[in-house]
C-alpha positions as CSV (number, residue, x, y, z in Angstrom):
1,X,109.3,88.9,81.8
2,X,109.8,87.0,85.2
3,X,106.6,89.0,86.5
4,X,104.5,87.9,83.6
5,X,105.4,84.2,83.8
6,X,104.5,84.4,87.7
7,X,101.1,86.2,87.0
8,X,100.3,83.9,84.2
9,X,101.1,81.0,86.9
10,X,98.7,82.5,89.3
11,X,96.2,83.1,87.0
12,X,96.1,79.4,85.8
13,X,96.2,77.9,89.4
14,X,93.1,80.0,90.2
15,X,91.4,78.6,87.3
16,X,92.1,75.4,88.6
17,X,91.2,76.0,92.1
18,X,88.0,77.4,90.9
19,X,86.9,74.6,88.8
20,X,87.7,72.1,91.9
21,X,85.9,74.1,94.6
22,X,82.7,75.0,92.2
23,X,82.5,71.2,91.7
24,X,82.3,70.8,95.6
25,X,80.0,73.5,96.6
26,X,77.8,72.9,93.4
27,X,74.1,72.0,93.9
28,X,73.5,72.3,97.4
29,X,70.2,73.5,98.8
30,X,70.5,77.1,100.1
31,X,69.3,77.0,103.7
32,X,66.2,79.6,104.4
33,X,67.2,82.8,106.3
34,X,64.6,84.3,108.6
35,X,65.1,87.9,109.7
36,X,64.3,87.3,113.2
37,X,66.6,84.4,113.6
38,X,69.5,86.6,112.5
39,X,71.9,87.2,115.6
40,X,75.3,87.4,114.7
41,X,76.6,88.9,111.1
42,X,80.4,89.2,109.5
43,X,80.7,91.6,107.1
44,X,84.2,91.3,105.7
45,X,86.8,92.5,102.8
46,X,90.5,91.3,102.1
47,X,91.0,94.4,100.0
48,X,93.8,96.4,101.1
49,X,92.6,99.7,99.5
50,X,91.4,102.2,102.0
51,X,88.7,103.7,99.8
52,X,87.0,100.1,99.4
53,X,87.2,99.9,103.3
54,X,85.1,103.3,103.6
55,X,82.7,102.4,101.3
56,X,81.3,99.7,103.3
57,X,80.2,102.3,106.0
58,X,76.5,102.7,104.8
59,X,76.3,98.9,104.5
60,X,77.2,98.7,108.2
61,X,75.0,101.7,109.1
62,X,72.1,99.7,107.4
63,X,72.3,96.8,109.4
64,X,72.9,98.5,112.7
65,X,69.7,100.6,112.0
66,X,67.7,97.5,110.9
67,X,68.9,95.3,113.6
68,X,70.1,97.1,116.6
69,X,70.3,94.1,118.8
70,X,72.3,92.0,116.3
71,X,76.2,91.7,116.9
72,X,77.9,93.1,114.3
73,X,81.2,91.8,113.4
74,X,84.0,93.3,110.7
75,X,86.9,91.9,109.4
76,X,89.0,94.4,107.3
77,X,92.6,95.6,106.4
78,X,93.6,96.9,110.0
79,X,94.5,100.7,109.3
80,X,90.6,101.2,108.1
81,X,89.4,99.3,111.0
82,X,90.9,101.4,113.6
83,X,89.5,104.3,111.8
84,X,85.9,102.8,112.2
85,X,86.7,101.8,115.6
86,X,88.0,105.3,116.7
87,X,85.8,107.4,115.1
88,X,82.4,105.6,114.6
89,X,82.0,104.0,118.1
90,X,79.2,101.8,118.5
91,X,78.7,100.9,115.0
92,X,80.6,97.7,115.1
93,X,80.6,95.3,118.1
94,X,83.7,93.3,117.3
95,X,86.9,93.9,114.8
96,X,88.7,91.4,112.9
97,X,91.5,93.3,112.0
98,X,92.9,92.0,108.8
99,X,96.8,92.2,108.7
100,X,97.7,90.8,105.2
101,X,101.6,91.6,105.2
102,X,102.1,90.0,108.9
103,X,99.8,87.1,108.2
104,X,102.2,86.4,105.0
105,X,105.3,86.5,107.1
106,X,103.6,84.4,110.0
107,X,101.3,81.9,108.3
108,X,100.6,80.2,111.9
109,X,99.1,83.6,113.1
110,X,97.0,83.8,109.9
111,X,95.6,80.2,110.4
112,X,95.0,81.1,114.2
113,X,92.9,84.1,113.1
114,X,91.0,81.7,110.6
115,X,90.3,79.6,113.2
116,X,88.9,82.1,115.8
117,X,86.9,83.2,113.1
118,X,85.4,79.6,112.4
119,X,84.3,79.5,116.0
120,X,82.0,82.5,115.9
121,X,79.2,80.5,114.2
122,X,77.8,83.3,112.3
123,X,74.2,83.3,111.0
124,X,74.8,85.2,108.3
125,X,78.5,86.5,106.8
126,X,78.4,89.2,103.9
127,X,81.3,89.2,101.5
128,X,82.1,92.4,100.2
129,X,83.7,92.7,96.7
130,X,83.1,94.6,93.5
131,X,79.6,94.0,92.1
132,X,81.1,93.4,88.5
133,X,83.7,91.1,89.9
134,X,84.2,87.9,91.5
135,X,86.7,87.2,94.3
136,X,87.7,83.5,94.9
137,X,89.6,84.4,98.0
138,X,86.6,86.1,99.3
139,X,84.3,83.2,98.5
140,X,86.6,80.5,99.9
141,X,86.9,82.6,103.5
142,X,83.5,83.0,103.6
143,X,83.0,79.2,103.0
144,X,85.8,78.2,105.5
145,X,83.9,80.2,108.3
146,X,80.8,78.0,107.7
147,X,77.9,80.2,108.2
148,X,74.3,79.2,108.1
149,X,74.3,81.6,105.0
150,X,76.9,83.1,102.9
151,X,76.0,86.1,100.6
152,X,77.7,88.1,97.7
153,X,77.3,89.7,94.6
154,X,76.1,87.3,91.6
155,X,78.8,87.5,89.1
156,X,79.8,84.9,86.8
157,X,80.8,81.7,89.2
158,X,79.8,83.1,92.6
159,X,76.4,81.5,92.8
160,X,78.3,78.3,92.8
161,X,80.0,79.5,96.4
162,X,77.1,81.8,97.6
163,X,74.1,80.5,99.4
164,X,72.8,84.0,98.3
165,X,74.1,85.4,95.3
166,X,72.6,89.0,94.8
167,X,72.7,90.9,91.7
168,X,73.5,94.6,91.8
169,X,74.8,97.0,89.1
170,X,77.8,99.5,88.4
171,X,75.0,102.2,87.3
172,X,74.8,103.4,90.9
173,X,77.0,104.5,93.6
174,X,79.6,101.7,94.9
175,X,78.3,102.2,98.4
176,X,74.6,102.1,97.3
177,X,75.2,98.5,95.6
178,X,76.9,97.1,98.6
179,X,73.6,97.9,100.3
180,X,71.7,95.8,97.9
181,X,73.3,92.9,99.6
182,X,71.3,93.9,102.5
183,X,68.1,95.0,101.1
184,X,67.9,91.2,99.9
185,X,66.9,90.9,103.5
186,X,65.7,94.3,104.5
187,X,64.1,95.7,101.1
188,X,63.4,99.2,103.0
189,X,67.1,99.9,104.0
190,X,67.8,103.3,103.0
191,X,71.4,104.4,101.6
192,X,72.9,107.0,104.1
193,X,76.5,108.2,103.8
194,X,78.9,106.7,106.5
195,X,79.9,108.7,109.1
196,X,83.1,109.1,111.0
197,X,83.6,111.9,113.3
198,X,86.9,113.3,114.7
199,X,86.5,115.1,117.9
200,X,87.3,118.8,117.7
201,X,90.0,118.8,120.9
202,X,91.8,116.1,118.8
203,X,92.1,118.0,115.7
204,X,93.0,121.4,117.6
205,X,95.7,119.4,119.7
206,X,97.1,117.5,116.2
207,X,97.3,120.7,114.2
208,X,99.1,122.3,117.2
209,X,101.4,119.4,117.4
210,X,102.4,119.3,113.8
211,X,102.8,123.1,113.8
212,X,99.9,123.5,110.9
213,X,98.1,126.5,110.9
214,X,94.3,126.0,110.7
215,X,92.6,129.2,109.1
216,X,88.7,129.7,109.4
217,X,88.0,129.4,105.9
218,X,90.4,126.4,105.1
219,X,90.4,124.3,101.9
220,X,92.5,121.0,101.2
221,X,93.8,120.6,97.7
222,X,94.8,116.9,98.0
223,X,97.0,116.1,94.9
224,X,98.1,112.4,95.7
225,X,97.1,109.7,92.7
226,X,98.0,107.3,90.3
227,X,97.4,106.7,86.5
228,X,94.9,108.5,84.9
229,X,93.6,109.8,88.4
230,X,96.3,112.6,88.3
231,X,95.3,115.9,87.8
232,X,97.2,118.1,84.9
233,X,99.2,120.8,86.3
234,X,97.6,123.4,84.7
235,X,94.2,122.2,86.1
236,X,96.0,122.3,89.7
237,X,97.2,125.8,89.1
238,X,93.4,126.7,88.3
239,X,92.0,125.1,91.3
240,X,94.2,126.8,93.9
241,X,93.6,130.0,92.4
242,X,89.9,129.7,91.9
243,X,89.2,128.1,95.4
244,X,91.2,131.2,96.8
245,X,90.0,133.7,94.7
246,X,85.9,132.7,94.2
247,X,85.7,130.7,97.4
248,X,87.5,133.0,99.7
249,X,89.3,129.9,101.1
250,X,92.9,129.9,102.4
251,X,94.0,126.9,100.3
252,X,96.5,124.2,101.4
253,X,97.9,121.9,99.0
254,X,99.1,118.6,100.0
255,X,99.9,115.0,98.7
256,X,101.5,111.9,100.1
257,X,104.9,111.0,100.3
258,X,104.5,108.5,97.5
259,X,103.5,111.2,95.3
260,X,106.7,113.1,95.1
261,X,106.6,113.1,91.3
262,X,103.4,115.1,91.3
263,X,105.4,117.7,93.4
264,X,108.1,117.9,91.1
265,X,106.1,118.9,88.2
266,X,104.2,121.8,90.1
267,X,105.2,125.3,89.3
268,X,107.8,126.9,91.8
269,X,105.2,129.1,93.5
270,X,103.0,126.3,94.0
271,X,105.9,124.0,95.4
272,X,106.1,126.3,98.0
273,X,102.7,125.9,99.0
274,X,102.6,122.2,99.2
275,X,102.6,119.8,102.3
276,X,104.3,116.4,101.7
277,X,102.4,114.4,104.2
278,X,103.7,111.2,105.5
279,X,101.8,109.8,108.4
280,X,99.4,106.9,109.4
281,X,95.7,106.8,108.3
282,X,94.5,107.6,111.4
283,X,96.5,110.7,111.7
284,X,95.5,111.5,108.2
285,X,91.5,111.6,109.2
286,X,92.3,113.7,111.8
287,X,94.1,116.1,109.2
288,X,91.4,115.9,106.7
289,X,88.9,117.0,109.5
290,X,90.5,120.1,109.8
291,X,89.3,121.7,106.6
292,X,86.1,123.2,105.6
293,X,86.3,121.9,101.9
294,X,88.2,119.0,100.2
295,X,89.1,119.0,96.7
296,X,90.8,116.0,95.0
297,X,91.1,113.8,91.8
298,X,91.8,111.0,94.1
299,X,89.1,108.7,94.9
300,X,90.4,106.8,98.0
301,X,91.2,110.0,99.8
302,X,87.8,111.5,98.6
303,X,85.9,108.9,100.2
304,X,87.7,109.1,103.5
305,X,87.2,112.9,103.3
306,X,83.4,112.5,102.6
307,X,82.8,109.8,105.2
308,X,84.2,112.5,107.8
309,X,81.6,115.2,106.7
310,X,83.7,117.6,104.9
311,X,82.1,119.2,101.9
312,X,84.0,118.1,98.7
313,X,84.7,118.9,95.1
314,X,85.9,115.7,92.8
315,X,87.4,116.3,89.8
316,X,87.2,113.2,87.6
317,X,89.7,112.7,85.2
318,X,88.7,109.1,84.5
319,X,85.4,107.2,84.1
320,X,84.0,106.2,87.2
321,X,82.1,108.9,88.5
322,X,78.7,107.3,88.7
323,X,80.5,104.6,90.9
324,X,82.6,106.9,93.0
325,X,81.4,110.3,92.7
326,X,79.2,112.3,95.1
327,X,76.9,115.0,93.9
328,X,74.2,116.3,96.6
329,X,73.4,119.6,94.7
330,X,74.8,121.4,98.0
331,X,77.7,120.3,99.7
332,X,79.2,117.8,97.4
333,X,79.9,117.8,93.6
334,X,81.7,115.4,91.5
335,X,82.6,117.1,87.9
336,X,84.2,115.0,84.5
337,X,87.2,117.1,83.5
338,X,88.3,116.8,79.9
339,X,90.0,120.0,79.4
340,X,87.3,122.4,77.9
341,X,86.5,125.9,78.8
342,X,83.0,124.5,79.7
343,X,84.7,122.4,82.3
344,X,86.7,125.1,84.0
345,X,83.4,127.4,84.4
346,X,81.5,124.5,85.6
347,X,84.4,124.3,88.3
348,X,84.0,128.1,89.1
349,X,80.5,127.7,89.4
350,X,80.4,124.7,91.9
351,X,83.3,126.5,94.0
352,X,80.8,129.6,94.3
353,X,77.9,127.4,95.4
354,X,80.2,125.4,97.9
355,X,81.6,128.7,99.4
356,X,78.2,130.0,99.8
357,X,76.7,127.0,101.2
358,X,79.4,126.1,103.6
359,X,79.5,129.5,105.3
360,X,75.8,130.2,105.1
361,X,75.5,126.9,107.1
362,X,77.9,128.3,109.9
């Protein structure tokens, strides 16, 4: 009850702030933005979800490919920023690591961060949020930084805040929707998956340090998830057995330490094969990179695996397959699962295809 009341206060407070700021910002003539005058760009996202940060990689790559001379800055949740800094060097010129918990504990530090950001005097700031949602905090931070042009998605009240409010759609991949922001300036920008590459020597030394075997034909079945993304136990058993039998893979089951409830629901023989993973996001990227195939129903880790260049099979137990699934007909497949025998047959078919393509490619 207490939480519900606090949530109600928060929502009402946001509505009041929105009315005030819409009145202040509305009706201003948007400045013209010439491509040749763009010298410094900031892309930012305040969301702490790992997957949403990873999904910015195609946008960042498109900006870099279109404007190799531009200064590209990125403000992002700090563990994800570290991944991009370490495993995609040269993509971003300057990182503004966003430490939300630390900023809340020490507001002075947050104010200092904001002041430094404003002093950069960006030509263009791109606010990243869902194409079918509006984030007041994103819009206000963008306004605070005082760029020549502030850009974001067109949704509800966003045109009152953004100089360029760009329409997009949820009927395309989430990363491709974000690319629509850049296409407003460079229409020819192409969608390419982001690339994070972990050095092989780091993978080898890390697996040795962790005492984890790394077979030649290794597949990772990642179970960590929440809500309706949790795969049913009988499907987990099926995936384990079929990946081993049809694909010829040595299968490692793993899940995060926060997902022990899933572990307790597994059959005893699968519990013995399951690794409870309790390491940093950086180490998780290295761990994932040690496998030839990644299978999961959890979209966040799947985005990371695909960005790392790992072939994937994602099982959707929910309805966001268009926005968050990966299908290229060769190394990435996303399947909707409803428990039918046809679904199971399709999983078998894709596992055989993946095995054939992965090992033929090598």
